[in-house]
Structure formats: C-alpha cells, structure tokens
C-alpha positions, 0 to 999 in steps of 0.5 A: 488575453489582450485585456489582461495584457492591458491591465498588466501594462497599466499596473507596471506603469503605476509601479514605475511612476511611484518609483519616480515620485517617491523619495529615493532614499525611502527604501534605501534607508530601510535596506541600509539599516537592515544591512547595518554591521556592528563593530567594537566600541559601538553599542546596540540598543535592544528592546524586548516587549513580552511577559516572562512566565515563571511557574504559571505566573506572569512576571514583567522582566526588563532587559531593555538597555544600551549594550556596549560591544566589547573588543571581541565583538560581543555584548552581555545581556541578562538571562542569556549572558554573552552574545557575539554580534560581530558579523550580524546585521539588525535583521539577523541579530533579532533572529538570534535574540529570538532564539536566545530568549525563547526559553524566557519570552513567548513571541517577543517583539524585539527591536535593535538600534545600532549606536555609533561612537562619536567624540565631541571636541572644542567649543561645547559645554560637555565635550566627550565621547557619546553613542547615538543612533545614526538616524538622529540629527546633529541637533540631538548629538550637540544637545547630548554634549550640553549644547554649544558653549558661549563663544562657540563659532558654529561656522567652524563646525566640522567632522574630523576623521583620522586626524583630517577634516572629512566634512566641512561646513556643517552649519547648514546641515545643523540648521536643517536637522539632517541626520548623521547618516545623511551627513556621512558621519561614521563611527569613530569620527570627531565633531569639532567646533572652535571658539570665536576669535573675539578681542575684548577690551582687556586684550586691546589693553594688553596689546597696546601696552606691549606695543608701547613697551616695544616703542620705549625699548626702541627709543632707549636703544636709539638714545644709547647708540647716539651717545 
C-alpha cells in the first residue's frame, strides 16, 4: 500500500512539473480554437478527405473551400445546401458536417478553420478586406495585401477598432512573426499604416517659392503704407 502511494506521489509530481515547464498557451490555444464561435461576415475553411461512392463506383468529390457566413449565420455547401453555423464551435460544427455528409462520404476526415475578417488600410500595395486564419502571423496578412507600399512607415503600424486605436506599435509583433490571435486582433479590426512624411526637393522648392511670395507681398504692402 505504501509502495502504491509512493508511486502515485511520484506520478503527480511529474504532472505538476510538466505543467510548469510546458508553454502556458499550448493547451489553452487548443481549447480556445475548440471554443471558437462564428459570426456573420467571417468565413470558414472546410476540408473533407474521403471518396464518394456512387452506384458501386468510387468517384472523387471536392467540397474543400472557404465559405462565407451570411447575415443569417449560415453557409451554403455543395450536396447539402444551407447549414446554420452560428452557435457552433469548431468541434460541434465538425459533428454536424459529419451528419450532413454521411449519405455521401464514408468516415470522412473533416477539418474546420475559422477565418476572421480584417481590413488593410493605408500604405499597402493592395489595401482592402481580407479573411484569414487568426493563427496566421501579421506577415501573412500583410503579404495578402501585397506588402508595404513604397514609403510605408511600419513604425505607424497599428490596429484600429470602432474608430479608435486598439493596439499600437505593431512593428515588434510584425518582426517577431506573432500570430494575429497572440497580438489580440479581432474580426472586424482595421490594420493601418501611414506613409512616411518625407520632404522631397520639389517640396522644398514649392515651400521656398511660397515663402518668397509672402516676403514680396509684405514688402509691397510696406511700400504702399510708407507713401
């Protein structure tokens, strides 16, 4: 009895030690992904690996795609039509898809990846709205937008939310390759960067000419007032 208690104590110590040395977010990220909820305007990347059987013959069928979630919280897929996804997380949606596709696939392997909707604004080659896996890095998102435009000031890279700056100084996260989820980016956010305030030779010439014009105008007024 004492020997069993001794072994149990050692085993519990090992579990506690592993819990201390493993990254804190290793299991938290998996649970977070399982709890992921879907919302209108986002999208879902669905992949199903299986062979459809039709009249005794095997036929490959491809339903893998990114499916947009409409305002009613549904997606529309081949073979099964409209599927309500609002209220599901990745695990329960996989179970639902398995049921929906059971007449067409035998023991399908299904993966579901939530895609959030982000808007790229400012000094980028292809600003606009994009859908991306939140586990991707800021590098991948900016690459989707064609990369920084010439003159882009990455020091101004920030996240705006509801008209206000939500996250500042994204340059360090950009350089370290942090995921959007780690940074704290949410669906509907705007990623913004400004152009550098550089003064070219033509600008200097225009400013100088404007200053000379003001001086000449001042001298003319002075001469008229002295007469």
